[in-house]
N, CA, C, O and the ligand as a Tripos MOL2 file, in Angstrom:
@<TRIPOS>MOLECULE
protein
  305   303    77     0     0
PROTEIN
NO_CHARGES

@<TRIPOS>ATOM
      1 N         107.6460  201.0630  215.4590 N.3       1 MET1
      2 CA        106.6950  200.2960  216.3180 C.3       1 MET1
      3 C         105.6050  199.6620  215.4070 C.2       1 MET1
      4 O         105.4060  198.4480  215.4370 O.2       1 MET1
      5 N         104.9000  200.4960  214.5970 N.am      2 VAL2
      6 CA        103.9480  200.0470  213.7440 C.3       2 VAL2
      7 C         104.4130  198.9410  212.8620 C.2       2 VAL2
      8 O         103.6050  198.0830  212.5090 O.2       2 VAL2
      9 N         105.7160  198.8960  212.4620 N.am      3 ARG3
     10 CA        106.3470  197.8480  211.7030 C.3       3 ARG3
     11 C         106.5280  196.5690  212.3250 C.2       3 ARG3
     12 O         106.4740  195.5200  211.6830 O.2       3 ARG3
     13 N         106.7880  196.6400  213.8190 N.am      4 LEU4
     14 CA        106.8610  195.6770  214.6120 C.3       4 LEU4
     15 C         105.6740  194.9060  214.5560 C.2       4 LEU4
     16 O         105.6500  193.7080  214.2720 O.2       4 LEU4
     17 N         104.5770  195.6850  214.8600 N.am      5 LEU5
     18 CA        103.0460  195.2680  215.2180 C.3       5 LEU5
     19 C         102.8180  194.5060  213.7310 C.2       5 LEU5
     20 O         102.3530  193.3660  213.7080 O.2       5 LEU5
     21 N         103.1390  195.1380  212.6300 N.am      6 PHE6
     22 CA        102.8420  194.1620  211.3190 C.3       6 PHE6
     23 C         103.6310  193.0670  211.1020 C.2       6 PHE6
     24 O         103.1670  192.1340  210.4470 O.2       6 PHE6
     25 N         104.6220  193.0230  211.4900 N.am      7 TRP7
     26 CA        105.2510  191.5280  211.3940 C.3       7 TRP7
     27 C         104.7620  190.4210  212.3700 C.2       7 TRP7
     28 O         104.7550  189.2380  212.0280 O.2       7 TRP7
     29 N         104.3510  190.8430  213.6020 N.am      8 ILE8
     30 CA        103.7910  190.0230  214.4720 C.3       8 ILE8
     31 C         102.4240  189.5710  213.9270 C.2       8 ILE8
     32 O         102.0590  188.3950  213.9600 O.2       8 ILE8
     33 N         101.7440  190.5110  213.4580 N.am      9 ALA9
     34 CA        100.4870  189.9850  212.9040 C.3       9 ALA9
     35 C         100.7300  189.0400  211.5680 C.2       9 ALA9
     36 O         100.0840  188.0080  211.3800 O.2       9 ALA9
     37 N         101.6720  189.4940  210.7330 N.am     10 LEU10
     38 CA        101.8190  188.6180  209.3890 C.3      10 LEU10
     39 C         102.2830  187.3620  209.8940 C.2      10 LEU10
     40 O         101.9160  186.3890  209.2360 O.2      10 LEU10
     41 N         103.2280  187.0630  211.2200 N.am     11 ILE11
     42 CA        103.5460  185.7890  211.4840 C.3      11 ILE11
     43 C         102.5510  185.0440  212.1540 C.2      11 ILE11
     44 O         102.5440  183.8260  211.9770 O.2      11 ILE11
     45 N         101.6170  185.6210  212.9770 N.am     12 ALA12
     46 CA        100.6670  185.0240  213.4820 C.3      12 ALA12
     47 C          99.5150  184.5000  212.5100 C.2      12 ALA12
     48 O          98.8220  183.5090  212.7380 O.2      12 ALA12
     49 N          99.4220  185.3400  211.3710 N.am     13 ALA13
     50 CA         98.4320  184.7810  210.4170 C.3      13 ALA13
     51 C          99.1310  183.7400  209.6120 C.2      13 ALA13
     52 O          98.4510  182.7870  209.2320 O.2      13 ALA13
     53 N         100.3650  183.7880  209.3050 N.am     14 ALA14
     54 CA        100.8870  182.7860  208.5740 C.3      14 ALA14
     55 C         100.9380  181.3410  209.4170 C.2      14 ALA14
     56 O         100.7410  180.2320  208.9220 O.2      14 ALA14
     57 N         101.2450  181.6260  210.7820 N.am     15 PHE15
     58 CA        101.1000  180.3760  211.7410 C.3      15 PHE15
     59 C          99.6160  179.9710  211.6940 C.2      15 PHE15
     60 O          99.3780  178.7770  211.5100 O.2      15 PHE15
     61 N          98.6970  180.7430  211.8250 N.am     16 TRP16
     62 CA         97.3870  180.1860  211.7230 C.3      16 TRP16
     63 C          97.0090  179.6170  210.4420 C.2      16 TRP16
     64 O          96.3140  178.6010  210.4720 O.2      16 TRP16
     65 N          97.3520  180.1050  209.3190 N.am     17 LEU17
     66 CA         97.0480  179.4560  208.1440 C.3      17 LEU17
     67 C          97.8420  178.1840  207.8570 C.2      17 LEU17
     68 O          97.3820  177.2950  207.1410 O.2      17 LEU17
     69 N          99.0070  178.1190  208.4160 N.am     18 TRP18
     70 CA         99.7790  176.7640  208.4170 C.3      18 TRP18
     71 C          98.9280  175.6810  209.1670 C.2      18 TRP18
     72 O          98.6190  174.5760  208.7200 O.2      18 TRP18
     73 N          98.6120  176.1970  210.3690 N.am     19 ARG19
     74 CA         97.7620  175.3530  211.0880 C.3      19 ARG19
     75 C          96.6220  174.8770  210.7180 C.2      19 ARG19
     76 O          96.3040  173.7290  211.0270 O.2      19 ARG19
     77 N          95.9480  175.5510  210.1120 N.am     20 LYS20
     78 CA         94.5890  175.2510  209.5640 C.3      20 LYS20
     79 C          94.7100  174.2690  208.1240 C.2      20 LYS20
     80 O          93.9160  173.4170  207.7240 O.2      20 LYS20
     81 N          95.7980  174.6530  207.6160 N.am     21 PHE21
     82 CA         96.1280  173.7580  206.5270 C.3      21 PHE21
     83 C          96.4790  172.4340  206.7720 C.2      21 PHE21
     84 O          96.1530  171.4660  206.0840 O.2      21 PHE21
     85 N          97.2020  172.4320  207.8460 N.am     22 LYS22
     86 CA         97.8020  170.8710  208.3920 C.3      22 LYS22
     87 C          96.4540  170.0380  209.0720 C.2      22 LYS22
     88 O          96.3560  168.8110  209.0760 O.2      22 LYS22
     89 N          95.4970  170.9350  209.6130 N.am     23 LEU23
     90 CA         94.4050  170.2530  210.2600 C.3      23 LEU23
     91 C          93.5400  169.7160  209.2080 C.2      23 LEU23
     92 O          92.9930  168.6140  209.2100 O.2      23 LEU23
     93 N          93.4730  170.7540  208.1810 N.am     24 SER24
     94 CA         92.4910  170.0520  207.0410 C.3      24 SER24
     95 C          93.1210  169.0000  206.3150 C.2      24 SER24
     96 O          92.3210  168.2860  205.7110 O.2      24 SER24
     97 N          94.4660  168.6620  206.1850 N.am     25 GLN25
     98 CA         94.8820  167.5680  205.7240 C.3      25 GLN25
     99 C          94.7640  166.3840  206.3160 C.2      25 GLN25
    100 O          94.8380  165.3290  205.6860 O.2      25 GLN25
    101 N          94.5170  166.4750  207.9380 N.am     26 GLN26
    102 CA         94.4850  165.3330  208.8280 C.3      26 GLN26
    103 C          92.8280  164.8640  208.7370 C.2      26 GLN26
    104 O          92.4560  163.6990  208.8780 O.2      26 GLN26
    105 N          92.0690  165.8390  208.5150 N.am     27 VAL27
    106 CA         90.6800  165.5490  208.4640 C.3      27 VAL27
    107 C          90.4330  164.6670  207.2200 C.2      27 VAL27
    108 O          89.7270  163.6920  207.4790 O.2      27 VAL27
    109 N          90.7530  164.7410  206.2050 N.am     28 HIS28
    110 CA         90.3000  163.9120  205.0010 C.3      28 HIS28
    111 C          90.8510  162.6050  205.3190 C.2      28 HIS28
    112 O          92.0540  162.3790  205.4470 O.2      28 HIS28
    113 N          89.7130  161.5740  205.4660 N.am     29 PRO29
    114 CA         90.2060  160.2920  205.4480 C.3      29 PRO29
    115 C          90.4050  159.5790  204.2750 C.2      29 PRO29
    116 O          89.7040  159.9140  203.3200 O.2      29 PRO29
    117 N          91.3130  158.5400  204.0990 N.am     30 GLU30
    118 CA         91.5430  157.9900  202.8630 C.3      30 GLU30
    119 C          90.1150  157.2160  202.5980 C.2      30 GLU30
    120 O          89.7280  156.1730  203.1250 O.2      30 GLU30
    121 N          89.4930  157.9840  201.6900 N.am     31 SER31
    122 CA         88.0750  157.0420  201.2260 C.3      31 SER31
    123 C          88.3280  156.1920  200.2760 C.2      31 SER31
    124 O          88.5180  156.5350  199.1090 O.2      31 SER31
    125 N          88.3500  155.0830  200.6630 N.am     32 ARG32
    126 CA         88.6110  153.9810  199.6000 C.3      32 ARG32
    127 C          87.1780  153.2300  199.4260 C.2      32 ARG32
    128 O          86.5230  152.7580  200.3560 O.2      32 ARG32
    129 N          86.8450  153.2150  198.1400 N.am     33 LEU33
    130 CA         85.7230  152.4880  197.7540 C.3      33 LEU33
    131 C          85.9570  150.8480  197.6690 C.2      33 LEU33
    132 O          86.9530  150.3090  197.1860 O.2      33 LEU33
    133 N          84.9950  150.2860  198.1550 N.am     34 ASP34
    134 CA         85.1370  148.6590  198.0350 C.3      34 ASP34
    135 C          84.9920  148.4640  196.6490 C.2      34 ASP34
    136 O          84.4850  149.4060  196.0400 O.2      34 ASP34
    137 N          85.3080  147.4910  196.0180 N.am     35 ASP35
    138 CA         84.9590  146.9130  194.5850 C.3      35 ASP35
    139 C          83.4600  146.8190  194.2880 C.2      35 ASP35
    140 O          82.7900  145.9570  194.8560 O.2      35 ASP35
    141 N          82.9990  147.5330  193.5600 N.am     36 PRO36
    142 CA         81.5120  147.6970  193.1920 C.3      36 PRO36
    143 C          81.1300  146.2510  192.7590 C.2      36 PRO36
    144 O          82.0080  145.6000  192.1940 O.2      36 PRO36
    145 N          80.0170  145.7300  192.9460 N.am     37 LEU37
    146 CA         79.3840  144.5970  192.5450 C.3      37 LEU37
    147 C          79.2290  144.7090  191.1860 C.2      37 LEU37
    148 O          78.8340  145.7450  190.6510 O.2      37 LEU37
    149 N          79.5330  143.6490  190.5650 N.am     38 THR38
    150 CA         79.3850  143.4680  188.9730 C.3      38 THR38
    151 C          78.6570  142.2930  188.8130 C.2      38 THR38
    152 O          78.7450  141.3290  189.5740 O.2      38 THR38
    153 N          77.8960  142.3640  187.7730 N.am     39 MET39
    154 CA         77.2370  141.2200  187.3640 C.3      39 MET39
    155 C          78.0370  140.1790  186.6420 C.2      39 MET39
    156 O          78.7460  140.6250  185.7400 O.2      39 MET39
    157 N          78.0770  138.7850  186.8640 N.am     40 VAL40
    158 CA         78.7980  138.0160  186.0130 C.3      40 VAL40
    159 C          77.9790  136.9310  185.5340 C.2      40 VAL40
    160 O          76.8470  136.8660  186.0140 O.2      40 VAL40
    161 N          78.3480  136.0050  184.6250 N.am     41 ARG41
    162 CA         77.4860  135.2500  184.0690 C.3      41 ARG41
    163 C          78.1890  133.7460  184.3650 C.2      41 ARG41
    164 O          79.3980  133.5240  184.2900 O.2      41 ARG41
    165 N          77.1290  132.7510  184.7230 N.am     42 CYS42
    166 CA         77.5550  131.4240  184.8070 C.3      42 CYS42
    167 C          78.0120  130.7360  183.6400 C.2      42 CYS42
    168 O          77.2040  130.6040  182.7210 O.2      42 CYS42
    169 N          79.1390  130.2860  183.5200 N.am     43 ALA43
    170 CA         79.9750  129.7410  182.5370 C.3      43 ALA43
    171 C          79.1940  128.5900  181.9720 C.2      43 ALA43
    172 O          79.2400  128.3360  180.7690 O.2      43 ALA43
    173 N          78.2880  127.7030  183.0460 N.am     44 HIS44
    174 CA         77.7140  126.6910  182.6190 C.3      44 HIS44
    175 C          76.2470  127.0140  182.0270 C.2      44 HIS44
    176 O          75.9590  126.7620  180.8570 O.2      44 HIS44
    177 N          75.4810  127.5080  182.8080 N.am     45 CYS45
    178 CA         73.9900  127.6390  182.5830 C.3      45 CYS45
    179 C          73.7030  129.1110  182.0110 C.2      45 CYS45
    180 O          72.6380  129.3210  181.4300 O.2      45 CYS45
    181 N          74.6650  130.1440  182.1800 N.am     46 GLY46
    182 CA         74.5900  131.4830  181.5280 C.3      46 GLY46
    183 C          73.5460  132.3240  182.4020 C.2      46 GLY46
    184 O          73.0290  133.3350  181.9260 O.2      46 GLY46
    185 N          73.2710  131.9080  183.6100 N.am     47 VAL47
    186 CA         72.4650  133.0130  184.5040 C.3      47 VAL47
    187 C          73.3640  134.0740  184.9600 C.2      47 VAL47
    188 O          74.5830  133.9210  185.0360 O.2      47 VAL47
    189 N          72.7110  135.2150  185.2780 N.am     48 HIS48
    190 CA         73.6440  136.2330  185.6340 C.3      48 HIS48
    191 C          73.3580  136.4460  187.2620 C.2      48 HIS48
    192 O          72.2750  136.2640  187.8190 O.2      48 HIS48
    193 N          74.5050  136.8450  187.8350 N.am     49 LEU49
    194 CA         74.3480  137.0120  189.2480 C.3      49 LEU49
    195 C          75.4820  137.8990  189.6190 C.2      49 LEU49
    196 O          76.4580  138.0490  188.8840 O.2      49 LEU49
    197 N          75.3120  138.6020  191.0020 N.am     50 PRO50
    198 CA         76.3140  139.3150  191.2470 C.3      50 PRO50
    199 C          77.5160  138.6600  191.7760 C.2      50 PRO50
    200 O          77.4350  137.5690  192.3400 O.2      50 PRO50
    201 N          78.7750  139.3640  191.5970 N.am     51 ASN51
    202 CA         79.9310  138.3520  191.8010 C.3      51 ASN51
    203 C          80.2070  137.9940  193.3200 C.2      51 ASN51
    204 O          81.0750  137.1820  193.6430 O.2      51 ASN51
    205 N          79.3870  138.6730  194.2440 N.am     52 ASP52
    206 CA         79.7800  138.3820  195.4770 C.3      52 ASP52
    207 C          79.0570  136.9050  195.8230 C.2      52 ASP52
    208 O          79.4350  136.1790  196.7430 O.2      52 ASP52
    209 N          78.0640  136.6300  195.0100 N.am     53 SER53
    210 CA         77.4170  135.2280  195.3680 C.3      53 SER53
    211 C          77.8640  134.1340  194.3440 C.2      53 SER53
    212 O          77.4280  132.9860  194.4270 O.2      53 SER53
    213 N          78.8300  134.5600  193.2840 N.am     54 ALA54
    214 CA         79.1370  133.6300  192.3930 C.3      54 ALA54
    215 C          80.5120  133.0460  192.9190 C.2      54 ALA54
    216 O          81.1980  133.5180  193.8260 O.2      54 ALA54
    217 N          80.7830  131.8570  192.1160 N.am     55 LEU55
    218 CA         81.9160  131.0530  192.4380 C.3      55 LEU55
    219 C          82.8570  131.3220  191.3350 C.2      55 LEU55
    220 O          82.4760  131.3090  190.1650 O.2      55 LEU55
    221 N          84.2000  131.5910  191.7110 N.am     56 ARG56
    222 CA         85.1140  131.9480  190.5460 C.3      56 ARG56
    223 C          85.8820  130.7550  190.4100 C.2      56 ARG56
    224 O          86.2120  130.1410  191.4240 O.2      56 ARG56
    225 N          86.2620  130.2830  189.0750 N.am     57 LEU57
    226 CA         87.4610  129.5250  188.6740 C.3      57 LEU57
    227 C          88.0470  129.8750  187.6370 C.2      57 LEU57
    228 O          87.5120  129.8230  186.5300 O.2      57 LEU57
    229 N          89.4820  130.3680  187.8870 N.am     58 GLY58
    230 CA         90.1350  130.9860  186.8960 C.3      58 GLY58
    231 C          89.3940  132.2760  186.5360 C.2      58 GLY58
    232 O          89.1000  133.1600  187.3400 O.2      58 GLY58
    233 N          89.1110  132.2700  185.1310 N.am     59 SER59
    234 CA         88.4270  133.5260  184.4460 C.3      59 SER59
    235 C          86.9420  133.3070  184.4920 C.2      59 SER59
    236 O          86.1280  134.2010  184.2640 O.2      59 SER59
    237 N          86.6200  132.0080  184.8160 N.am     60 ASP60
    238 CA         85.2790  131.6130  184.6100 C.3      60 ASP60
    239 C          84.4500  131.9090  185.9030 C.2      60 ASP60
    240 O          85.0860  131.8350  186.9540 O.2      60 ASP60
    241 N          83.0790  132.2440  185.9840 N.am     61 TRP61
    242 CA         82.1790  132.4010  187.0140 C.3      61 TRP61
    243 C          81.0050  131.4460  186.9020 C.2      61 TRP61
    244 O          80.4360  131.2750  185.8240 O.2      61 TRP61
    245 N          80.6080  130.7620  188.1280 N.am     62 TYR62
    246 CA         79.5960  129.8940  188.0510 C.3      62 TYR62
    247 C          78.6100  130.2010  189.2750 C.2      62 TYR62
    248 O          79.0200  130.7300  190.3080 O.2      62 TYR62
    249 N          77.3020  129.8330  189.0800 N.am     63 CYS63
    250 CA         76.1570  130.3070  190.0160 C.3      63 CYS63
    251 C          76.2270  129.2230  190.9330 C.2      63 CYS63
    252 O          75.6870  129.5350  191.9940 O.2      63 CYS63
    253 N          76.7090  128.0120  190.9310 N.am     64 SER64
    254 CA         76.7000  127.3090  192.0350 C.3      64 SER64
    255 C          78.0410  126.2350  192.0390 C.2      64 SER64
    256 O          78.8430  126.1070  191.1140 O.2      64 SER64
    257 N          78.0530  125.5440  193.2710 N.am     65 GLN65
    258 CA         79.1050  124.2940  193.1810 C.3      65 GLN65
    259 C          79.1540  123.3300  192.2120 C.2      65 GLN65
    260 O          80.1680  122.9170  191.6490 O.2      65 GLN65
    261 N          77.9270  122.9580  192.0240 N.am     66 ALA66
    262 CA         77.5260  121.9710  191.0490 C.3      66 ALA66
    263 C          78.0590  122.4430  189.5830 C.2      66 ALA66
    264 O          78.8250  121.7320  188.9330 O.2      66 ALA66
    265 N          77.6660  123.4940  189.1960 N.am     67 HIS67
    266 CA         77.9250  124.1710  188.0650 C.3      67 HIS67
    267 C          79.2920  124.1210  187.8270 C.2      67 HIS67
    268 O          79.6670  123.5720  186.7910 O.2      67 HIS67
    269 N          80.2250  124.6590  188.7070 N.am     68 LEU68
    270 CA         81.4320  124.8010  188.8130 C.3      68 LEU68
    271 C          82.0950  123.5460  188.6050 C.2      68 LEU68
    272 O          82.9200  123.4680  187.6950 O.2      68 LEU68
    273 N          81.8160  122.4430  189.4110 N.am     69 GLN69
    274 CA         82.2110  121.1400  189.0850 C.3      69 GLN69
    275 C          82.0460  120.5910  187.5740 C.2      69 GLN69
    276 O          82.9400  119.9800  186.9890 O.2      69 GLN69
    277 N          80.8420  120.8760  187.0500 N.am     70 GLN70
    278 CA         80.5170  120.4940  185.8640 C.3      70 GLN70
    279 C          81.4850  121.3080  184.7180 C.2      70 GLN70
    280 O          81.8610  120.7790  183.6720 O.2      70 GLN70
    281 N          81.7580  122.4740  185.0650 N.am     71 GLY71
    282 CA         82.5610  123.2990  184.0560 C.3      71 GLY71
    283 C          81.8880  123.8360  182.9930 C.2      71 GLY71
    284 O          80.7160  123.5370  182.7640 O.2      71 GLY71
    285 N          82.6770  124.7970  182.1490 N.am     72 PRO72
    286 CA         81.8580  125.6430  181.2800 C.3      72 PRO72
    287 C          81.0710  124.6720  180.1500 C.2      72 PRO72
    288 O          81.5440  123.6450  179.6630 O.2      72 PRO72
    289 N          80.0010  125.1440  179.9110 N.am     73 LYS73
    290 CA         79.0090  124.4470  178.9570 C.3      73 LYS73
    291 C          79.9400  124.6280  177.5610 C.2      73 LYS73
    292 O          80.4240  125.7120  177.2340 O.2      73 LYS73
    293 N          80.0860  123.5430  176.8960 N.am     74 ARG74
    294 CA         80.7360  123.3590  175.5450 C.3      74 ARG74
    295 C          79.5010  123.6060  174.4880 C.2      74 ARG74
    296 O          78.4890  122.9140  174.6020 O.2      74 ARG74
    297 N          79.5950  124.5590  173.5030 N.am     75 GLN75
    298 CA         78.7780  124.7250  172.4920 C.3      75 GLN75
    299 C          79.3090  124.2830  171.2430 C.2      75 GLN75
    300 O          80.4130  124.6380  170.8300 O.2      75 GLN75
    301 N          78.4510  123.4240  170.5660 N.am     76 GLY76
    302 CA         78.7210  122.9020  169.2510 C.3      76 GLY76
    303 C          79.5010  121.5300  169.3400 C.2      76 GLY76
    304 O          79.8190  120.9330  168.3120 O.2      76 GLY76
    305 ZN         74.9170  128.1950  186.5410 Zn       77 ZN77
@<TRIPOS>BOND
     1     1     2 1
     2     2     3 1
     3     3     4 2
     4     3     5 am
     5     5     6 1
     6     6     7 1
     7     7     8 2
     8     7     9 am
     9     9    10 1
    10    10    11 1
    11    11    12 2
    12    11    13 am
    13    13    14 1
    14    14    15 1
    15    15    16 2
    16    15    17 am
    17    17    18 1
    18    18    19 1
    19    19    20 2
    20    19    21 am
    21    21    22 1
    22    22    23 1
    23    23    24 2
    24    23    25 am
    25    25    26 1
    26    26    27 1
    27    27    28 2
    28    27    29 am
    29    29    30 1
    30    30    31 1
    31    31    32 2
    32    31    33 am
    33    33    34 1
    34    34    35 1
    35    35    36 2
    36    35    37 am
    37    37    38 1
    38    38    39 1
    39    39    40 2
    40    39    41 am
    41    41    42 1
    42    42    43 1
    43    43    44 2
    44    43    45 am
    45    45    46 1
    46    46    47 1
    47    47    48 2
    48    47    49 am
    49    49    50 1
    50    50    51 1
    51    51    52 2
    52    51    53 am
    53    53    54 1
    54    54    55 1
    55    55    56 2
    56    55    57 am
    57    57    58 1
    58    58    59 1
    59    59    60 2
    60    59    61 am
    61    61    62 1
    62    62    63 1
    63    63    64 2
    64    63    65 am
    65    65    66 1
    66    66    67 1
    67    67    68 2
    68    67    69 am
    69    69    70 1
    70    70    71 1
    71    71    72 2
    72    71    73 am
    73    73    74 1
    74    74    75 1
    75    75    76 2
    76    75    77 am
    77    77    78 1
    78    78    79 1
    79    79    80 2
    80    79    81 am
    81    81    82 1
    82    82    83 1
    83    83    84 2
    84    83    85 am
    85    85    86 1
    86    86    87 1
    87    87    88 2
    88    87    89 am
    89    89    90 1
    90    90    91 1
    91    91    92 2
    92    91    93 am
    93    93    94 1
    94    94    95 1
    95    95    96 2
    96    95    97 am
    97    97    98 1
    98    98    99 1
    99    99   100 2
   100    99   101 am
   101   101   102 1
   102   102   103 1
   103   103   104 2
   104   103   105 am
   105   105   106 1
   106   106   107 1
   107   107   108 2
   108   107   109 am
   109   109   110 1
   110   110   111 1
   111   111   112 2
   112   111   113 am
   113   113   114 1
   114   114   115 1
   115   115   116 2
   116   115   117 am
   117   117   118 1
   118   118   119 1
   119   119   120 2
   120   119   121 am
   121   121   122 1
   122   122   123 1
   123   123   124 2
   124   123   125 am
   125   125   126 1
   126   126   127 1
   127   127   128 2
   128   127   129 am
   129   129   130 1
   130   130   131 1
   131   131   132 2
   132   131   133 am
   133   133   134 1
   134   134   135 1
   135   135   136 2
   136   135   137 am
   137   137   138 1
   138   138   139 1
   139   139   140 2
   140   139   141 am
   141   141   142 1
   142   142   143 1
   143   143   144 2
   144   143   145 am
   145   145   146 1
   146   146   147 1
   147   147   148 2
   148   147   149 am
   149   149   150 1
   150   150   151 1
   151   151   152 2
   152   151   153 am
   153   153   154 1
   154   154   155 1
   155   155   156 2
   156   155   157 am
   157   157   158 1
   158   158   159 1
   159   159   160 2
   160   159   161 am
   161   161   162 1
   162   162   163 1
   163   163   164 2
   164   163   165 am
   165   165   166 1
   166   166   167 1
   167   167   168 2
   168   167   169 am
   169   169   170 1
   170   170   171 1
   171   171   172 2
   172   171   173 am
   173   173   174 1
   174   174   175 1
   175   175   176 2
   176   175   177 am
   177   177   178 1
   178   178   179 1
   179   179   180 2
   180   179   181 am
   181   181   182 1
   182   182   183 1
   183   183   184 2
   184   183   185 am
   185   185   186 1
   186   186   187 1
   187   187   188 2
   188   187   189 am
   189   189   190 1
   190   190   191 1
   191   191   192 2
   192   191   193 am
   193   193   194 1
   194   194   195 1
   195   195   196 2
   196   195   197 am
   197   197   198 1
   198   198   199 1
   199   199   200 2
   200   199   201 am
   201   201   202 1
   202   202   203 1
   203   203   204 2
   204   203   205 am
   205   205   206 1
   206   206   207 1
   207   207   208 2
   208   207   209 am
   209   209   210 1
   210   210   211 1
   211   211   212 2
   212   211   213 am
   213   213   214 1
   214   214   215 1
   215   215   216 2
   216   215   217 am
   217   217   218 1
   218   218   219 1
   219   219   220 2
   220   219   221 am
   221   221   222 1
   222   222   223 1
   223   223   224 2
   224   223   225 am
   225   225   226 1
   226   226   227 1
   227   227   228 2
   228   227   229 am
   229   229   230 1
   230   230   231 1
   231   231   232 2
   232   231   233 am
   233   233   234 1
   234   234   235 1
   235   235   236 2
   236   235   237 am
   237   237   238 1
   238   238   239 1
   239   239   240 2
   240   239   241 am
   241   241   242 1
   242   242   243 1
   243   243   244 2
   244   243   245 am
   245   245   246 1
   246   246   247 1
   247   247   248 2
   248   247   249 am
   249   249   250 1
   250   250   251 1
   251   251   252 2
   252   251   253 am
   253   253   254 1
   254   254   255 1
   255   255   256 2
   256   255   257 am
   257   257   258 1
   258   258   259 1
   259   259   260 2
   260   259   261 am
   261   261   262 1
   262   262   263 1
   263   263   264 2
   264   263   265 am
   265   265   266 1
   266   266   267 1
   267   267   268 2
   268   267   269 am
   269   269   270 1
   270   270   271 1
   271   271   272 2
   272   271   273 am
   273   273   274 1
   274   274   275 1
   275   275   276 2
   276   275   277 am
   277   277   278 1
   278   278   279 1
   279   279   280 2
   280   279   281 am
   281   281   282 1
   282   282   283 1
   283   283   284 2
   284   283   285 am
   285   285   286 1
   286   286   287 1
   287   287   288 2
   288   287   289 am
   289   289   290 1
   290   290   291 1
   291   291   292 2
   292   291   293 am
   293   293   294 1
   294   294   295 1
   295   295   296 2
   296   295   297 am
   297   297   298 1
   298   298   299 1
   299   299   300 2
   300   299   301 am
   301   301   302 1
   302   302   303 1
   303   303   304 2
@<TRIPOS>SUBSTRUCTURE
     1 MET1         2 RESIDUE 1 A MET
     2 VAL2         6 RESIDUE 1 A VAL
     3 ARG3        10 RESIDUE 1 A ARG
     4 LEU4        14 RESIDUE 1 A LEU
     5 LEU5        18 RESIDUE 1 A LEU
     6 PHE6        22 RESIDUE 1 A PHE
     7 TRP7        26 RESIDUE 1 A TRP
     8 ILE8        30 RESIDUE 1 A ILE
     9 ALA9        34 RESIDUE 1 A ALA
    10 LEU10       38 RESIDUE 1 A LEU
    11 ILE11       42 RESIDUE 1 A ILE
    12 ALA12       46 RESIDUE 1 A ALA
    13 ALA13       50 RESIDUE 1 A ALA
    14 ALA14       54 RESIDUE 1 A ALA
    15 PHE15       58 RESIDUE 1 A PHE
    16 TRP16       62 RESIDUE 1 A TRP
    17 LEU17       66 RESIDUE 1 A LEU
    18 TRP18       70 RESIDUE 1 A TRP
    19 ARG19       74 RESIDUE 1 A ARG
    20 LYS20       78 RESIDUE 1 A LYS
    21 PHE21       82 RESIDUE 1 A PHE
    22 LYS22       86 RESIDUE 1 A LYS
    23 LEU23       90 RESIDUE 1 A LEU
    24 SER24       94 RESIDUE 1 A SER
    25 GLN25       98 RESIDUE 1 A GLN
    26 GLN26      102 RESIDUE 1 A GLN
    27 VAL27      106 RESIDUE 1 A VAL
    28 HIS28      110 RESIDUE 1 A HIS
    29 PRO29      114 RESIDUE 1 A PRO
    30 GLU30      118 RESIDUE 1 A GLU
    31 SER31      122 RESIDUE 1 A SER
    32 ARG32      126 RESIDUE 1 A ARG
    33 LEU33      130 RESIDUE 1 A LEU
    34 ASP34      134 RESIDUE 1 A ASP
    35 ASP35      138 RESIDUE 1 A ASP
    36 PRO36      142 RESIDUE 1 A PRO
    37 LEU37      146 RESIDUE 1 A LEU
    38 THR38      150 RESIDUE 1 A THR
    39 MET39      154 RESIDUE 1 A MET
    40 VAL40      158 RESIDUE 1 A VAL
    41 ARG41      162 RESIDUE 1 A ARG
    42 CYS42      166 RESIDUE 1 A CYS
    43 ALA43      170 RESIDUE 1 A ALA
    44 HIS44      174 RESIDUE 1 A HIS
    45 CYS45      178 RESIDUE 1 A CYS
    46 GLY46      182 RESIDUE 1 A GLY
    47 VAL47      186 RESIDUE 1 A VAL
    48 HIS48      190 RESIDUE 1 A HIS
    49 LEU49      194 RESIDUE 1 A LEU
    50 PRO50      198 RESIDUE 1 A PRO
    51 ASN51      202 RESIDUE 1 A ASN
    52 ASP52      206 RESIDUE 1 A ASP
    53 SER53      210 RESIDUE 1 A SER
    54 ALA54      214 RESIDUE 1 A ALA
    55 LEU55      218 RESIDUE 1 A LEU
    56 ARG56      222 RESIDUE 1 A ARG
    57 LEU57      226 RESIDUE 1 A LEU
    58 GLY58      230 RESIDUE 1 A GLY
    59 SER59      234 RESIDUE 1 A SER
    60 ASP60      238 RESIDUE 1 A ASP
    61 TRP61      242 RESIDUE 1 A TRP
    62 TYR62      246 RESIDUE 1 A TYR
    63 CYS63      250 RESIDUE 1 A CYS
    64 SER64      254 RESIDUE 1 A SER
    65 GLN65      258 RESIDUE 1 A GLN
    66 ALA66      262 RESIDUE 1 A ALA
    67 HIS67      266 RESIDUE 1 A HIS
    68 LEU68      270 RESIDUE 1 A LEU
    69 GLN69      274 RESIDUE 1 A GLN
    70 GLN70      278 RESIDUE 1 A GLN
    71 GLY71      282 RESIDUE 1 A GLY
    72 PRO72      286 RESIDUE 1 A PRO
    73 LYS73      290 RESIDUE 1 A LYS
    74 ARG74      294 RESIDUE 1 A ARG
    75 GLN75      298 RESIDUE 1 A GLN
    76 GLY76      302 RESIDUE 1 A GLY
    77 ZN77       305 GROUP 0 **** ****
């Protein structure tokens, strides 16, 4: 009789642990970080600005539409 009670308790504990484990898995949301802001440099005038307010053309960044149209400043 004691043996039977022991098994019932063991199964109940296992079930409880399994439920707790399953619930803890569901609680965790996929915490996805958005792309962090990075400072980019205007290829025309060299000003630094965050990439969310910069304009991108290929691998170059520009501070404004005007500089984007004028393109990268050629040195030399
Ligand atoms: Zn610029």
